[in-house]
VEXDREN-2710 file (C-alpha; in Angstrom, 1 decimal):
% VEXDREN-2710
k/r/px/py/pz
1/MET/18.6/6.1/3.8
2/THR/22.0/4.7/4.7
3/ASP/23.8/2.9/2.2
4/GLU/23.6/-0.8/4.3
5/ARG/19.6/-0.4/3.9
6/TRP/19.2/1.2/0.7
7/GLU/21.7/-2.2/-0.4
8/SER/19.4/-4.7/1.4
9/VAL/16.1/-3.0/0.1
10/MET/17.8/-3.9/-3.2
11/GLY/18.8/-7.3/-2.5
12/TYR/15.2/-7.9/-1.7
13/ILE/14.1/-6.7/-4.6
14/ARG/16.3/-8.7/-6.6
15/GLU/15.3/-11.6/-4.7
16/SER/11.4/-10.9/-5.6
17/VAL/12.4/-10.4/-8.9
18/ARG/14.2/-13.5/-9.6
19/HIS/12.0/-15.4/-6.9
20/PRO/8.6/-14.1/-7.1
21/GLU/7.2/-17.8/-5.5
22/LYS/9.5/-17.1/-2.5
23/THR/8.4/-13.2/-1.9
24/PRO/6.2/-13.4/1.1
25/ASP/2.2/-12.0/0.5
26/ASN/2.5/-9.6/3.0
27/VAL/4.6/-7.7/0.9
28/LEU/3.7/-5.1/-1.8
29/LEU/6.0/-3.8/-4.2
30/LEU/5.4/-0.6/-6.1
31/ALA/6.6/1.2/-9.1
32/LEU/5.1/4.9/-9.5
33/SER/5.8/7.7/-11.1
34/LYS/6.3/11.4/-9.2
35/GLU/2.7/11.7/-9.7
36/GLU/1.4/8.5/-9.1
37/LEU/3.3/8.5/-5.4
38/THR/2.1/12.3/-4.4
39/GLN/-1.5/10.9/-5.7
40/ILE/-1.5/7.6/-4.2
41/PHE/0.1/8.6/-0.8
42/THR/-1.7/11.7/0.5
43/ARG/-1.1/12.8/4.2
44/ARG/-5.3/11.7/4.7
45/ARG/-4.3/8.4/3.0
46/ILE/-1.5/7.2/5.1
47/GLU/-3.5/8.3/8.0
48/LEU/-6.4/5.6/6.4
49/ILE/-3.8/3.1/6.2
50/GLU/-2.6/3.7/10.2
51/ALA/-6.4/3.6/11.3
52/ILE/-7.2/0.6/9.5
53/LYS/-3.8/-1.8/10.2
54/GLU/-4.7/0.0/14.0
55/LYS/-8.1/-0.2/14.6
56/LYS/-9.3/-3.1/11.8
57/PRO/-12.7/-1.2/11.6
58/LYS/-15.5/-3.7/10.7
59/THR/-17.2/-0.9/8.2
60/MET/-16.2/1.9/6.0
61/SER/-18.8/4.0/7.9
62/GLU/-16.9/2.8/11.0
63/LEU/-13.5/4.4/9.9
64/ALA/-15.5/7.6/8.5
65/THR/-16.8/8.2/12.1
66/SER/-13.7/7.1/13.8
67/LEU/-11.2/9.3/11.8
68/LYS/-14.4/12.3/11.6
69/ARG/-14.5/12.5/8.0
70/ALA/-17.1/12.2/5.4
71/LEU/-18.1/8.8/4.0
72/PRO/-17.9/9.6/0.3
73/ALA/-14.1/11.5/1.1
74/ILE/-13.1/7.9/3.0
75/GLU/-14.8/5.1/0.4
76/ARG/-13.1/7.3/-2.7
77/ASP/-9.1/7.4/-0.6
78/LEU/-10.2/3.5/-0.3
79/LYS/-11.0/2.8/-3.9
80/ALA/-7.7/4.3/-5.0
81/LEU/-5.7/2.7/-2.6
82/GLU/-7.1/-0.8/-3.5
83/LYS/-6.1/0.3/-6.8
84/PHE/-2.5/-0.2/-6.5
85/GLY/-2.9/-3.4/-3.5
86/VAL/-2.8/-1.6/-0.6
87/VAL/-6.7/-1.6/0.7
88/GLU/-8.6/-4.6/-0.3
89/LEU/-12.3/-3.7/0.3
90/GLU/-14.2/-7.3/1.4
91/LYS/-17.8/-6.9/0.6
92/THR/-20.5/-8.5/2.4
93/GLY/-24.3/-7.4/1.5
94/ARG/-23.8/-3.7/1.7
95/GLU/-21.2/-3.0/3.9
96/VAL/-17.7/-3.0/3.1
97/ARG/-14.8/-3.8/5.2
98/PRO/-11.7/-2.5/4.5
99/VAL/-8.3/-4.5/5.0
100/ILE/-5.1/-4.2/4.6
101/GLU/-2.9/-7.6/4.5
102/LYS/0.2/-6.5/3.7
103/GLU/2.8/-5.9/6.1
104/VAL/5.5/-4.2/4.3
105/ILE/5.3/-2.0/1.4
106/VAL/8.6/-1.1/-0.7
107/LEU/8.1/1.8/-2.8
108/PRO/11.6/2.1/-4.4
109/LEU/12.3/6.0/-5.0
110/VAL/14.6/6.0/-8.0
111/LYS/14.6/6.2/-11.5
112/PRO/13.4/2.6/-13.0
113/ILE/16.0/0.4/-14.2
114/SER/15.3/-2.8/-16.4
115/LEU/15.6/-6.5/-15.2
116/LYS/18.6/-6.4/-16.8
117/GLN/20.2/-3.5/-15.3
118/MET/19.1/-5.0/-11.9
119/GLY/21.4/-8.5/-12.6
END
């Protein structure tokens, strides 16, 4: 990441902290430990995120079929992503539809600093 891009990201984060009401709803800011990051964003889960955004499946089963993965594995991965707000699972009767409303996910990969340090 270039210095210019990093400054842009940090500026966005600062503004989001100062004025959360101005942060668009389609942005998700996650502050994760290394362990959480590697547990949540596996190759398979990133594949899921991309498939949901591109294919907009109507059900978990449809998503599992399109990715040629077992439904229990898809369900487990989606629930992990839901826990952190990356995916929403909309239930209608017995069907569950995975939805991603976020357009931007910000993952600051730095040692956490206090709000005071952010200025």
